[in-house]
C-alpha positions as CSV (number, residue, x, y, z in Angstrom):
1,X,117.9,27.4,255.3
2,X,116.2,29.8,252.9
3,X,118.4,31.6,250.4
4,X,118.6,35.3,251.0
5,X,117.5,37.5,248.1
6,X,120.2,39.9,247.0
7,X,118.0,42.3,245.1
8,X,117.7,44.6,248.1
9,X,121.5,44.9,248.3
10,X,121.8,45.6,244.6
11,X,119.3,48.4,245.0
12,X,120.8,49.8,248.2
13,X,124.3,49.7,246.5
14,X,123.0,51.9,243.7
15,X,121.4,54.3,246.1
16,X,124.6,54.7,248.2
17,X,125.6,57.8,246.2
18,X,122.5,59.1,244.5
19,X,118.7,59.2,244.9
20,X,117.1,57.3,242.0
21,X,113.7,56.2,240.6
22,X,113.0,52.5,240.1
23,X,113.3,53.0,236.4
24,X,116.8,54.7,236.8
25,X,117.9,51.8,239.0
26,X,116.8,49.3,236.4
27,X,118.6,51.2,233.6
28,X,121.8,51.4,235.7
29,X,121.7,47.6,236.3
30,X,121.3,47.0,232.5
31,X,124.3,49.3,231.8
32,X,126.6,47.9,234.5
33,X,126.1,44.8,236.6
34,X,123.8,43.0,234.1
35,X,126.7,41.2,232.6
36,X,127.3,39.3,235.9
37,X,124.3,40.1,238.0
38,X,120.8,40.5,236.5
39,X,117.7,41.9,238.2
40,X,114.4,42.3,236.5
41,X,112.0,45.2,236.7
42,X,109.6,42.7,238.2
43,X,111.9,42.2,241.2
44,X,113.1,45.9,241.5
45,X,109.7,47.5,242.2
46,X,108.4,45.1,244.9
47,X,111.8,45.2,246.6
48,X,111.7,49.0,246.6
49,X,108.3,48.8,248.4
50,X,109.7,46.4,250.9
51,X,112.8,48.5,251.5
52,X,110.6,51.5,252.1
53,X,108.4,49.5,254.5
54,X,111.5,48.3,256.4
55,X,112.8,51.9,256.6
56,X,115.9,51.2,254.5
57,X,114.9,53.8,251.9
58,X,112.6,56.7,251.8
59,X,110.4,57.6,248.8
60,X,109.6,61.0,247.6
61,X,107.1,61.8,244.8
62,X,108.6,64.0,242.1
63,X,106.7,65.4,239.1
64,X,108.2,65.6,235.7
65,X,105.6,67.7,233.9
66,X,102.3,66.0,234.9
67,X,104.0,62.7,235.3
68,X,104.6,61.5,238.8
69,X,107.5,59.3,239.8
70,X,109.0,58.2,243.1
71,X,112.6,58.9,243.8
72,X,114.2,56.7,246.5
73,X,117.0,57.7,248.9
74,X,118.9,55.3,251.1
75,X,118.4,55.9,254.9
76,X,121.0,55.4,257.6
77,X,119.4,52.1,258.4
78,X,119.7,51.1,254.8
79,X,123.3,52.1,254.7
80,X,124.0,50.0,257.8
81,X,122.1,47.0,256.3
82,X,124.2,47.3,253.1
83,X,127.5,47.5,255.0
84,X,126.5,44.5,257.2
85,X,125.8,42.5,254.0
86,X,129.0,43.7,252.4
87,X,131.1,42.5,255.4
88,X,129.8,38.9,255.0
89,X,131.6,36.4,252.7
90,X,129.9,36.1,249.4
91,X,127.7,33.0,248.9
92,X,129.0,30.4,246.4
93,X,128.1,31.2,242.9
94,X,125.3,29.2,241.2
95,X,126.3,29.3,237.5
96,X,123.7,28.5,234.9
97,X,124.4,28.7,231.2
98,X,122.3,27.0,228.6
99,X,125.1,26.9,226.1
100,X,127.2,24.7,228.4
101,X,124.2,22.5,229.1
102,X,123.8,21.9,225.4
103,X,127.6,21.3,225.0
104,X,127.4,18.8,227.8
105,X,124.7,16.8,226.0
106,X,126.2,17.0,222.6
107,X,126.7,13.6,220.8
108,X,127.3,12.5,217.2
109,X,123.7,13.2,216.3
110,X,123.8,16.9,217.5
111,X,127.5,17.7,216.9
112,X,126.9,19.6,213.7
113,X,124.2,21.8,215.4
114,X,126.6,22.3,218.3
115,X,129.3,23.6,215.9
116,X,126.8,26.2,214.7
117,X,126.0,27.1,218.3
118,X,129.8,27.5,219.0
119,X,130.2,29.7,216.0
120,X,127.3,31.9,217.1
121,X,128.6,32.0,220.6
122,X,132.0,33.1,219.4
123,X,130.5,35.9,217.4
124,X,128.4,37.0,220.5
125,X,131.5,36.9,222.7
126,X,133.5,39.0,220.3
127,X,130.8,41.6,220.1
128,X,130.6,41.7,223.9
129,X,134.4,42.1,224.0
130,X,134.1,45.2,221.8
131,X,131.5,46.6,224.1
132,X,133.7,45.9,227.2
133,X,136.6,47.6,225.5
134,X,134.4,50.7,224.9
135,X,133.3,50.7,228.5
136,X,136.9,50.3,229.6
137,X,137.9,53.3,227.6
138,X,135.0,55.3,229.0
139,X,135.9,54.4,232.6
140,X,139.5,55.2,232.1
141,X,138.8,58.6,230.5
142,X,135.6,59.8,232.0
143,X,135.2,58.1,235.4
144,X,138.6,57.8,237.1
145,X,136.9,57.7,240.5
146,X,135.2,54.4,239.5
147,X,138.4,52.3,240.1
148,X,136.4,49.3,241.3
149,X,134.0,49.5,238.3
150,X,137.1,49.2,236.1
151,X,138.5,46.3,238.2
152,X,135.2,44.5,237.9
153,X,135.2,45.1,234.1
154,X,138.7,43.8,233.8
155,X,137.7,40.5,235.6
156,X,134.8,40.2,233.2
157,X,137.0,40.9,230.2
158,X,139.5,38.2,231.4
159,X,136.6,35.7,231.7
160,X,135.5,36.7,228.2
161,X,138.9,36.3,226.7
162,X,139.2,32.8,228.3
163,X,135.8,31.8,226.9
164,X,136.8,33.0,223.4
165,X,140.2,31.2,223.6
166,X,138.7,27.9,224.8
167,X,135.9,28.0,222.2
168,X,138.4,28.7,219.4
169,X,140.7,26.0,220.6
170,X,138.0,23.3,221.0
171,X,135.4,24.1,218.4
172,X,136.1,27.2,216.4
173,X,139.2,26.3,214.4
174,X,137.6,27.3,211.0
175,X,135.7,30.2,212.5
176,X,138.7,31.4,214.5
177,X,141.1,31.6,211.5
178,X,138.6,33.4,209.3
179,X,137.1,35.8,211.8
180,X,139.6,37.0,214.4
């Protein structure tokens, strides 16, 4: 059985409430779902063409000065396709993380380098935690209608806190005491 590509549902989801260009969809993904679901520009534009061909979105040319761009709007058929997908149970997650792969293969010859990777990972996770906290503040103050965006963020924040805690406990003793 071939695995269904979810890019079309990501795009349809972003088009549920607003007409957007491919560029705007890409930027919204980078600013929101990218921390748990990535899509590349290379997948967005061909999928928009396919969705247009299938009748799930309509495309309208818009001019900004002399520059032409296409703005996409979800159709009733696209809304129905999105809702049908949404009703189905999610597929099992396929988690891939190079850091964990390196941790798995660490031995006495690579342990020192792995410690550096752990310290670096802790710094990255703490920066990401700061970013999540800023987004949380924004969602609470500016977007009270985005209740499920906030719930999604809180799940991501809980995962992040667990990762930080486990890394500090297992590998970051020195780093954790100096850089909390």
